[in-house]
N, C-alpha and C positions, 0 to 999 in steps of 0.2 A: 502494500499499500504506500508504503514512505517513495517508494521507487517514481510510482506513479506522479505525488506531491511534488518529486523534486523535476521531474521530468517537463512537466505543463505548466508551472510556475516559472521555471527555465522558458519554456519557450512564449506566454504570455507576455514574459518581460522581454527578454532578448530574442526576439524569432530571427531569424538569418533566411532570404530569400534566394535560398540558392535553385541552380537549374531553371531561373525565372522564365527565359522561353522555351525552354524544352517541356516545362510545367504547363505554360502556353499553349502551347502544341496538342499536348494531350487533351484538354480541356476542349479546346477547337474540335478534337478529336470525337471527344463524346459528345459534344452539337451537333455533328454532320451522324452520327448515328443515332442520336435523338428524331433528328428529323426524317430520317428515315424507318422508323416507326410507324407502324398503319396509322393515320388518324394523329398525329401528332402537332402537324404544323395546323391542321384544322383546329385543334384544341388550343391552342398558341390565340387563334382568330377569334374562339370562344371567350378566353379571356381577357381580350381586349375587350369584345364587345361588353362584358359583366361589368366590369372593373374600369373602362375609360382610360382618364390620364391618369389614375391613381397606380402606383407602382406596382400592387398586386397584379397589374398587367402584365409586368415585363417575364420571361423567363429565369426562372432560377440562374441558368445556363447561359446567360447572356446572348447575344448574337456577334454572328463571326465580324463582322466589322468593329465593334467595342472593343472583341478581343483583341481585332489584330492590332487596332492603336492602344493599349493599353500599356503604362510605362510600370515600372520598378518603384518609383516616385509616388505612383497613381496608388499602389499595392500598397506600399505602407504607410502612406496615409489612411487608406481605409482600413487597415486593419490597427492603427493606433487610435484611432476614433471610437471603433468598435468592439474590436476584443480588449477592454477594460472592464475594471473588477468594478464599478459602477455601471456594468449594461450586462453584466452577466450571474447564472445562477449555478450554483453547484450541487452536482447531488452524487450522490456515495450510499450505495446500497446493499445489502446481502447479509452476509455471516461476519461481521462489524463492531468492536467498541467503540462505541458513538463518542465516549470522551476522549479519547486517544486520537478519534476524526479530527474531531474540532480542533484540539491541540495542534495537529498536523495540519492542518487549513489555517490556520491563525498563523502557525511557523512559516511556512512558503508561500501562502497568498497575502498574508496579512501585511507585509511590507509594498507591494505593488502599488504605486500608487493610482488615482484614477486618471480619465483622458484628460490631457491638457487642454484641449476646446472642446466648445458643446458640441452635440451633433444635431444635424438638419432636424426639424419637425416632422413629422411624418403625420398626415391630415388623415383625421376620422373618413373612412370612404361616405360616400353622400349616395343616398338611395334617391335616384331622380323618379321619376313619373312620368317622363316624358312619352310612354308608349312602347309597345311591346314589340321585341329585338325576331327576326325569324332569320333562321342563317341553313342554306346547305352545303352540304358536304360531299364527294365523290374518293373515295381510296380504297388499299387492302384492308382498311377495320372492318370490322364486323355491321352489317346493316344495326341501326340503333335510335332510338326518338330519346333526347335528354330535355329537359326542363329546368331552368335555373330562376331562383329567385335570391335579389340582393336582401343583405339581412344586418341587422346591428353586430356590433362588433362582441365577440365570446364574454365582454365581464358585465352583461347590461344584464339586470332585473329579468328581461325577457330570455334569455340564452334559456335557462331551464325549458322555459314551454315550447321555444321552439326547438330545443332537443328531443323533447318527448313529440311535437309534432311530425319531426321528422321521422321516428321511430314506426310513428302511425303508421305513415303514407308508406314507409317502406318495410311492414310486418311481413313475412314469409308465409305467416298463417294468414293476414288481413285478404279483405276484400280484393282489394286490386290485385295484388297478386296471385289470388286464387282465381279472378276471372281470367288474365293475360296468361299466366304459364299455364295454370291447368285443365282450365274450362275450357277456355278458346284455344288454346294451345298458339297464341299469337304471338308469346314474345318468349324466350329461351330464359332469361333472367330480369328481375326487375329489383330494384333497391331505391333507398333513398338516404341521403345524409345532411346533417348541417355541419358543416365545416367553419366551424368559430374562430376567427383569428383573431387579433390582437386591435384592428383597425373597421373590421370589418366582415361579417361574413356572408354566404351562399349556403340556400339549400336546392343541393341536386336532385332533382329524380331521372332514374336511367333505366331505360329498358333496353336491351338485347333483341332483336328481332329473329323469329323463327323465319323458314323459307316461307311461310304463308302471310306473314303477316305484313301489315301496310302501315304505312309510318300517319295516315291520315287517323286511321280507325284506332290505334294506339295512342294517338296524343287525345283523341275526343275521349277516350278513358281516363289517362288522366288526367285532366281537366276538371271530366266533372269528377273524381276520387278529391279533388281539391276544392272543387263548391260545396261538397257533404260537409267537409269541415270546416268551413267559411257559412252554413247555413245554420249550423247549431252548436253545441256543445257535445261530448261525445258522450257515449251512454256509460252507465257508471261499471260494465261489467269491460267497457276499453277501456277505460280508467286504472281499473285492478291490474289488469295486465300489463299496461304500461309502467306503472309502478313497479311490477314484480320486475319485468327484464331491466328495467334502471337500474334498479338496485344488485340485479345479477350482474351486470354489465360493471358497475361500478366497483362492487366486492371481486369480483371475479378478475380484477387485474392484480389482485394480492398474490394471485395464484404464482407470478414469476416476477424478481426484482427489476426488469428491462422493463416490462412495463407500467410497474410501479414510478421508476423513475421516468418514464415519459409522461406520465399522467403529470406527476406533479411539477415537473418541467414546463408542461404546455399552459398549465392553468397558473403558474405561478408567472412568467412569461407575460402571460395577458390578463391578469388580475392579481389573485394573490391563489396559495394553495388550500387556504381554508373555504376556498368557493366547492373545495369537493366535499368538505362536509357539511357544509351549509346547503348545496343542492340535495345530498341526500337525506336532510330530515328534512325540508323544504317538499321532495316528491311524493313523500308517505300522503301529508295535506295538499297538495296544489289543487287548487277548484280545476274542474273542465273549462271553467268561464276564459281563465288564461291563455289556455290553448289556441281558444274559440277566439279571441281577441287580438292575440297573434295570426291566427291565419286571416282574418278580416283586414287586418293592419297589411300584413305586406305579401301575401300570395294571390297578388292582383295581375291584370295583364299586363297593366302599363309598367308593372315595375319587373316581366318577365324576360327569358331570353330563351327563344324554342330553337332547337336544332333537330332538322335531320338527316343521317347520312346512311349513302348508298356505299353499298360493298362493290367495287370496281378496280379488278385486278392491275388493268392496266391505266389507273387513273394518277397514282404516283408516281413519279421517278427518281430512282437516289438520287442524295446529292451529293456533287461531287468530293472529292477526298481535299482537305486545304495544300495549296500552293507549299514545298517545302521552305525552310529557312534560306534568307540570303546565307552566304558561305562566309559572310563577317560576322556575322548573328550565330551563327551552328556551335559553336563550343565556348561563348563567350563567359560561361557560369560556372565554369570549372573550378576557377579558382577565383569566387567572392569572399571578401573577408567579413569576417563578424561585423555585422554592424551596432553593437551592442555590449556592452560590459556584462560580467556574469554580476547576480546579485552578489553584494558584500554583506559582512559584517558574519554571523555565526554558523551560515547556513554551508553544506559541505561543496567543495566546489567541483567535486569529481562524484557519481555513483557508486565510485569503487568505496568509499569513504562514508557511505551509510550502513548504519547499524542496523542488521534486520535480529527480530527476538525468535531465538528458535520455536518452532511448531511441530507438533508431532501431528504427522498425517500418513495412515495407515490403509493399505488399500486392502477391502475384504477380501479374503481366499472363499474360492466355490464351496469350499465344504460349510464352510460357517456361514454362508449365507442360503445355503440351497437345503431344503428338506423335501419330504415327502408325505403328502397325506396318505390318509389309509386306503384312499381307492388308489393309489398309484399315482396321483400326479405330481410330478415335479413343480416344486412351488420357490422362489425367489424371495428375498426380502433385502431391500438395501435401502439402509436408512440414507437419509440427505439431510444435514444440520442446516436451519436455518430456512427451509421450505415448509410454508403453512400449509400443503397440499397435501395430499395421499392421491397417487396413482395406481389403482389396480387393473395389470391388465390379464386378460383373457386370450394366450393365443394357442389355436387349433391349426392341426394340419387338413390343408385342403383347398388350395388354392386357386388361380386362374387357370395353374394346370391341369385341372383337373376336371374342367368344364367339358360336358359330353359332346364329341363333334356335333354340330351344325347348332349347339345352343350357349356359341361361345359367348362371353359377358356375362353368362347367370351371376358365378362367384361375384364380378361386381357389383352384381345389381343384387343381390343376397345381402352381401357386406351392409351395404347403404339403407336397405328396406328393415333391415334388421335394428340398424341405428335410432329409425325412426319409430319401433315398435312400441307396444304398451307391455303391458304385464298383467299377472292374474290380481283385479280388483281395482286397474287401474287402465284407462283407455291411453292410445297412446298422445292424446291430448293432455290427461290428466296427469299422467307421467310427468308429459313437458313442464308442467306449472308447478309439478312437485321437484324436480330437480331446480330448476328455476327459483322455488321459495329456500332453497337449501344452497343456492350458489354452486351448483355440482353442476355436471356434464358428462354426456356418455358419446364416445366415437368409436365409430369402426373404420376397420382398411381393411383390403384384400390386396396380396401379392401373389407370386407367382407359387407360393408355397402352401403359403399361411392365412388364415382370418385372424385378424385379433380386434377384441373388444374390451373398450377401457374407460372405467368410470371414475371420476376426476372428485373429490369429495375435500370437506374440511375435517379434520381428525375426529371432531365428536360426532361428524355423523357418518363414520365407519362403519359401525356395525349396519345401520338402514342401508349404506351405501351397498355394501356386501349385499346387502340382504336382494335388494334390487338387481346388480347384476348376475346373482344367481338365477332368479326369474327368469329374465332376459333369456339365458341362455339353455334352461331348461325348458320354457313353454310362453314362446314369444307371443304376444297377440299381434301379428301383421296389420299394418295399414293398408287397405286396395287402393285408398287415393297417393299415399304416399309413391307406391309402387308404381302407379301409373305415371305420376309426374316423374319418377327418378327414369323408368325405362324409356318416358318422351324424352328428356333430357340426356340421356346417351344415344338416341338415335339422330339428336339435332345436331350431338359433338361429331359424330359419324360422319354426318352429312358435311359439317364444317371438315374435317379431318381429309375429306375426298376431295376438296377444291384445293388442298394445299400443298405444294412439291413435299414439301419435309414429310409430311405426314405419308402420302404415297411412296417416297422414297425408303422412308421410315421400312415401313412393311418390306418391302422388298429387297432390301439389303439383310433384314432379319432371315429372311426365307432363305435366302442363295447362301447364306452364311452357315445356317442349321437345318436346312432343309423343312421339311412339312411336319413337325414335332408340334406336342401340347404349348411351350415356350413361344413358339411362333403365330400360331393361331389369334387370331385379332379377332375380336367384334366386328361383326359386318347387321346391315340393316336388316337381312333377312335370319341372321340369327337370332336377334335382339327382337324382332317381331315374333321370333316363335316363342319365345320365354313368357310363362303364364308365374300367375301366383302360386297356383300349386307347384308349381317347377322351385319356385324359390323357397316353399315351406320345404319340400325335402330334401332341397339340398341343408338348408340353415339344419333341420334335422341330420343328417349325415355327417355333419361336422363336428355339431355339438354333440351328439350321443356319445 
């Protein structure tokens, strides 16, 4: 840990921009690669339509001309302006001793002075009412309809209501997703999210269309869903579901240090990390009227950007690679001198001078970790210090290599359907609500040789979680609607892969390398269409019995 503090404090105060021109070329190449991604340039045009003259309209990687003209002096000025203690937040997570971390932070970061000059003020995003903006694009990306609404910054009182509003519109089990994806099958996927930033936000409703989907029909249904939330407050059962999902999402972040860290950092940079706890408490009693008021205020046509994107393989041409550096600049960074002196005082001058406290770390042996249950199931228990979540995984033989000829894809569909099944006494929907209340989750996966089912729970709920896992493996209550949706999604994926060169060549080279063996047989439209729910039941019974 001390090595991190020593390195990063030195980097913050004494940063040296070696290989400046070479690194600038690397960023230009990244920019070129980004431009060649499907729909990337159309996405930048959308950002300009949403944000106008606000800095949020500019891409993070910048533009080729700006990158070409950037000087080392400009880079140094930018770094000294923004990479300063009065503009930074430090987050340390994991198995650490807080008092020691605070002492190290004070020792290494404390002496660094704030920026010597003021930073330019970034304006708050203006929400114009100038009229709906409509855009159409063609390219190699997937056919889609997207609707954007400009929203206030993430630290406002309305942020929680806007967050819940986006969760309601994007609910996979909600009316909009069920209508578009499950029932009419005009979309492969549908989602909605509130992108809350420091100076403004965006509510983005996104749909990827199926081969039978039409832009106008999907847009009309999205607008109808928006008008429904504008027409009146949500029903009590819908609000209860939103509150459960919001609590599960926030508390679920404690499952890993990185998620905790990013959540705290984002909230602190936008306003205050205490907003996390404030919103968690407020969500328990937030009235439906606040969500209704937010929808009426911001989800209006004159504040919308609507985009229709059509897949056209020939529409986008690759961006050419940037020209090489002139010869007199090609090696000019090799001997760049250090531009600042090291921190003086009692701080170590070299990493070799750091003193490390001994800490015992023992890799558990297989003999200690492995136990065998009375019925012969080998069980491994691996303790993890500092991890607040217990994960129990059951792996069984019987992956995609076991798919019968003519029913390739059965293993993958079976695993996905099992992940959305119910158990004895609980329907699939009731089990999902139960897991949300426990802030637990069930996940499944299918590999070539194996199926895996995993439940993640807090230690206090371990017994109940094990009971759910046992029932799910022994007698799952399969959901016919989930089966139809999962099967339709696989068919859409197969259709999409058949139009991509990489998907076609991948199947061909595996056949050429290994021949016609189970590992190379991939799902086809014909094989997936032949799979029934009874096939799935038999497959699950065979691999879990």
